[in-house]
Each structure stands twice: as C-alpha cells, then as structure tokens.
C-alpha positions in Angstrom: 113.3 98.6 139.6 115.9 95.9 139.2 119.6 96.3 139.7 121.8 94.1 137.5 125.4 93.7 138.6 126.4 90.6 136.5 125.8 90.1 132.8 123.5 87.2 132.3 125.2 86.2 129.1 129.0 86.3 129.8 129.1 86.7 133.6 131.0 90.0 133.5 130.7 92.3 136.5 131.1 95.3 134.2 127.5 95.6 133.0 126.2 99.1 133.6 123.0 101.0 133.3 123.1 103.5 130.4 120.8 106.2 129.1 120.8 107.2 125.5 118.8 107.4 122.3 118.0 103.9 121.1 117.4 103.3 117.4 116.1 100.2 115.6 114.7 99.3 112.2 111.6 97.3 111.4 110.3 96.4 107.9 112.5 99.2 106.4 111.3 101.8 108.9 113.7 103.3 111.4 112.5 104.5 114.7 114.2 106.1 117.7 113.4 106.0 121.4 114.9 109.0 123.1 116.7 108.8 126.4 116.1 105.0 127.0 117.6 103.5 130.1 118.8 99.9 129.9 121.7 97.7 131.1 124.5 97.1 128.6 127.6 94.8 128.9 130.8 96.3 127.4 132.3 92.8 127.1 129.7 91.0 125.1 127.2 93.7 124.1 124.2 92.0 125.9 121.4 94.5 126.6 118.8 94.0 129.4 115.6 96.0 129.5 113.4 96.7 132.5 109.7 96.6 132.0 109.4 100.4 131.9 112.0 100.5 129.1 110.1 97.9 127.1 106.9 100.0 127.5 108.8 103.0 126.2 110.1 101.0 123.2 106.6 99.7 122.4 105.2 103.2 122.6 107.6 104.2 119.8 107.2 100.9 117.8 105.7 101.8 114.4 103.6 98.6 114.1 102.0 98.9 117.6 101.2 102.6 117.1 99.6 102.1 113.7 97.5 99.1 114.9 96.3 100.9 118.0 95.2 103.9 115.8 93.4 101.7 113.3 91.7 99.7 116.0 90.4 102.9 117.7 89.3 104.3 114.4 87.3 101.2 113.5 85.7 101.1 116.9 84.7 104.7 116.9 83.6 104.8 113.3 86.7 106.8 112.1 86.1 109.6 114.5 89.2 111.6 115.5 90.8 110.2 118.6 
C-alpha cells in the first residue's frame, strides 16, 4: 500500500485518501464503484489510484465484464458459468 503526501500534479501537501462511491460513464452507460479508496487533491482535483482500487474499478467496468462473460461462454460452448 502506498502513502502519498504530496500531489504529483500541483505539489500541494493537502492530498488525502478518501473513500466514497465513484461514478463514471462509458459509451453512454453509467457505472458506480461503491466505497472506492483513492487519493484526491482538494487544490487541483488530481486523483491517484492504488493497484487494488484499479482492480475494483475494472471489476465494475461494463466493457471488461461483458467481454469476460462472452469469452467464457464461447470457450465453454455457451454453458452457464
């Protein structure tokens, strides 16, 4: 786990780790990652994500979840996963 104390964008020492629902939109589809932990700078808005936060985002990412499901279905001959 990393600890960031200075914003990599603006150099502010006010960057803090926050935990909240994170929402984004992709190709017209909105998705939410509940209780995501990441660093956010109140001065410039920069966000820094640790690897575990990125994995959590990817797990909720609509494109990744659909591709993974389709790939498993095609490998198993459309059997339920």
